[in-house]
C-alpha positions in Angstrom: 0.0 0.0 0.0 1.0 3.5 -0.6 0.8 6.3 1.9 -1.4 8.4 -0.4 -2.1 8.9 -4.1 -3.4 11.9 -5.9 -6.3 11.2 -8.3 -7.5 13.6 -11.0 -11.2 13.4 -11.4 -13.7 15.1 -13.8 -17.0 15.2 -11.9 -20.4 15.5 -13.6 -23.1 16.6 -11.1 -26.9 16.3 -11.7 -26.3 13.1 -13.8 -29.1 10.6 -14.3 -27.2 8.1 -12.1 -24.1 7.7 -9.9 -21.4 6.0 -11.7 -17.6 5.7 -12.1 -17.4 6.2 -15.9 -13.9 5.3 -16.8 -10.5 6.7 -17.6 -10.0 9.5 -20.2 -6.8 11.3 -21.3 -6.7 15.1 -21.0 -4.8 17.5 -23.4 -1.5 16.9 -21.5 -1.8 13.2 -21.7 -2.7 12.7 -18.0 -5.3 10.0 -17.1 -8.4 11.4 -15.5 -11.2 9.4 -13.9 -14.7 10.4 -15.0 -17.3 10.2 -12.3 -21.1 11.2 -12.4 -23.3 11.8 -9.4 -27.0 12.6 -9.2 -26.4 15.3 -6.5 -26.5 18.9 -7.3 -23.4 21.1 -7.1 -24.8 23.2 -4.2 -23.3 23.4 -0.6 -20.9 20.6 -1.3 -23.5 18.0 -2.0 -21.9 16.8 -5.3 -18.5 16.6 -3.6 -19.9 14.5 -0.7 -21.6 12.2 -3.2 -18.3 11.9 -5.2 -16.4 10.8 -2.0 -19.2 8.4 -0.9 -19.3 6.8 -4.4 -15.6 6.5 -4.7 -15.2 5.1 -1.2 -17.8 2.5 -1.9 -16.1 1.4 -5.1 -12.7 1.2 -3.6 -14.0 -0.4 -0.4 -12.3 2.2 1.9 -13.6 4.6 4.5 -14.8 8.0 3.3 -12.3 9.6 5.6 -9.5 8.2 3.4 -10.6 10.5 0.6 -10.1 14.3 0.6 -10.4 16.9 -2.1 -7.1 18.9 -2.3 -7.9 21.0 -5.3 -11.1 22.0 -7.2 -13.7 22.2 -4.5 -15.9 24.4 -6.7 -14.7 23.0 -10.1 -15.7 19.9 -12.0 -12.0 19.1 -12.4 -10.7 18.0 -9.0 -7.6 16.4 -7.4 -8.4 13.9 -4.7 -6.0 12.6 -2.1 -6.6 9.0 -1.3 -4.9 7.3 1.6 -4.1 3.6 2.1 -4.6 2.4 -1.4 -2.2 1.0 -4.1 -1.9 2.4 -7.6 -2.8 -1.0 -9.0 -6.1 -1.0 -7.1 -6.9 2.5 -8.3 -6.2 1.6 -12.0 -8.3 -1.5 -11.7 -11.2 0.6 -10.5 -12.6 0.6 -14.1 -11.4 -0.6 -17.5 
């Protein structure tokens, strides 16, 4: 296990369903995980839904996931504690 990993995420709030969509490549060639949540982006509801969904998929406590950049942006950087890079890459094909 690693101490912590930084995970770039592109969040889509107000989606039709909660889902981890898959990996995409941005303009700089960096892998970004697409995630959709049904919650609205008001008062941190979408961010809380993002953390809850990702924690459920990774089978880790929500407290192991924090948003370190992009609180009010759809592009976010998450810090995830106590997870290996292999587990993270296997999150979705």
